[in-house]
Every structure is written in structure tokens, then in C-alpha cells.
C-alpha positions in Angstrom: -33.3 -31.0 -13.3 -29.8 -32.4 -12.9 -27.4 -33.2 -15.7 -23.8 -34.2 -15.5 -21.2 -34.0 -18.2 -17.5 -33.9 -18.7 -16.2 -31.2 -16.3 -19.5 -29.8 -15.2 -22.7 -30.4 -13.2 -25.9 -28.6 -13.9 -28.1 -28.5 -10.7 -31.0 -26.4 -12.0 -32.2 -24.6 -15.1 -30.1 -21.5 -14.3 -32.7 -19.2 -15.9 -31.1 -16.0 -14.6 -27.7 -17.0 -15.7 -29.0 -17.9 -19.2 -30.8 -14.5 -19.4 -27.6 -12.7 -18.5 -25.6 -14.7 -21.1 -28.1 -14.0 -23.8 -29.1 -10.4 -23.1 -25.9 -8.7 -22.0 -22.7 -7.4 -23.5 -19.4 -8.1 -21.8 -16.5 -5.7 -22.0 -13.4 -7.3 -20.5 -11.0 -4.9 -18.7 -7.9 -5.0 -16.7 -6.0 -2.5 -14.6 -3.3 -2.0 -17.1 -5.5 -0.2 -19.7 -4.5 3.3 -20.4 -6.7 6.2 -21.5 -5.9 5.5 -25.2 -7.0 1.9 -24.8 -10.2 2.8 -23.2 -10.9 5.5 -25.8 -10.3 3.0 -28.5 -12.8 0.5 -27.0 -15.4 3.3 -26.6 -15.0 4.5 -30.2 -15.3 0.9 -31.5 -18.4 0.2 -29.5 -19.9 3.5 -30.6 -19.2 2.7 -34.3 -20.9 -0.7 -33.9 -24.0 0.8 -32.3 -24.2 3.5 -34.9 -24.3 0.9 -37.7 
């Protein structure tokens, strides 16, 4: 399957990529995070998972 569009080209179905995009949770990080920032992220994630 090959589709083209504005700014991209799809060469195959990308089944593994689609699975990762649908079934994963992305936490963006960067080297400038301090312990307080990381703790805040962890607490926020924990709250969401607890309901």
C-alpha cells in the first residue's frame, strides 16, 4: 500500500507503529528536569491511574 500526501509518504501499513501510537503512554522528558519536576510528574500520573 502506498499513499502520498502533503508532506508525507506512507510506504506500508505501519502496523507496529500504529500499535505503539495507540497502546502506549508517552512521557516527554529533557535533561533540565529537577527532582521536584519529576516528582510532580510522578504524582500526577499516580493520581490519574488511581482515578
